[in-house]
Each structure stands twice: as structure tokens, then as C-alpha cells.
C-alpha positions as CSV (number, residue, x, y, z in Angstrom):
1,M,-25.6,-26.0,-7.2
2,T,-25.8,-28.2,-4.2
3,P,-27.0,-26.9,-0.9
4,A,-23.5,-27.0,0.5
5,Q,-22.2,-24.8,-2.4
6,I,-25.1,-22.4,-1.9
7,Q,-24.3,-22.1,1.8
8,L,-20.6,-21.6,1.1
9,A,-21.4,-18.9,-1.5
10,R,-23.7,-17.2,1.0
11,R,-21.0,-17.2,3.7
12,R,-18.4,-15.8,1.3
13,L,-20.9,-13.1,0.2
14,W,-21.4,-11.9,3.8
15,L,-17.7,-12.0,4.4
16,G,-17.1,-9.8,1.4
17,I,-19.8,-7.4,2.6
18,A,-18.1,-7.2,6.0
19,D,-14.8,-6.7,4.4
20,V,-16.1,-3.8,2.3
21,G,-17.8,-2.3,5.3
22,F,-14.6,-2.5,7.2
23,W,-12.7,-0.6,4.5
24,V,-15.4,2.0,4.3
25,L,-15.4,2.6,8.1
26,A,-11.7,2.5,8.7
27,P,-10.8,5.5,6.5
28,C,-13.7,7.4,7.9
29,A,-12.5,6.7,11.4
30,G,-9.0,7.7,10.4
31,L,-10.1,11.0,8.9
32,W,-12.3,11.8,11.9
33,W,-9.3,11.1,14.2
34,L,-7.1,13.4,12.1
35,V,-9.7,16.2,12.2
36,M,-10.3,15.9,15.9
37,R,-6.5,15.8,16.6
38,R,-6.0,18.8,14.2
39,A,-2.7,17.4,13.1
40,D,-0.8,18.9,10.2
41,A,1.0,15.7,9.3
42,P,1.2,12.3,11.0
43,S,4.5,11.1,12.3
44,P,6.4,8.3,10.4
45,Q,5.9,6.0,13.4
46,L,2.1,6.6,13.3
47,L,2.1,5.9,9.6
48,F,4.0,2.6,10.2
49,V,1.5,1.6,12.9
50,V,-1.5,2.4,10.7
51,G,0.1,0.4,7.8
52,V,0.6,-2.6,10.0
53,G,-2.9,-2.2,11.3
54,V,-4.3,-2.1,7.7
55,I,-2.4,-5.3,6.8
56,A,-3.5,-7.0,10.0
57,G,-7.1,-6.0,9.4
58,Q,-7.2,-7.3,5.9
59,A,-5.3,-10.5,7.0
60,V,-8.2,-11.4,9.3
61,F,-10.6,-11.4,6.4
62,D,-8.2,-13.3,4.2
63,F,-7.6,-16.0,6.8
64,I,-11.4,-16.4,7.3
65,A,-12.0,-16.6,3.6
66,A,-9.2,-19.2,3.2
67,R,-10.8,-21.4,5.8
68,R,-14.2,-21.4,4.1
């Protein structure tokens, strides 16, 4: 592999590690929020907002990966 390919592979590895870390911390934060709120069930509007947030969060990593 050329030095440029090694550098690209290293960047993509760190991006993947950050992506996995994001997806580990995001559900933990969501569960913590639900426990602290002591809610029985989230409203449909909240579920929609969370769904849009999940898609937007993953899109950031996808766009960064596409540019590399």
C-alpha cells in the first residue's frame, strides 16, 4: 500500500470508531433521559424527532466518509 492509501485507511478507521462510539452513547443517553423523565411511553412527536435525529446523526458520518 502507498502512504496515501495507509493514511486514508487510518482516517476511515478512526471515523468508523467514532461512528460506533456515537451509536453506543446515543442509546445510553436516550435511556438515561427516559429513566430521569420517568415517562411511561414517549409521544409520537418525540419518536419522530428522535428518528430524524438518528438519521441526521448517521448522515454526518456518511457524508464525512464519502468525502474521504
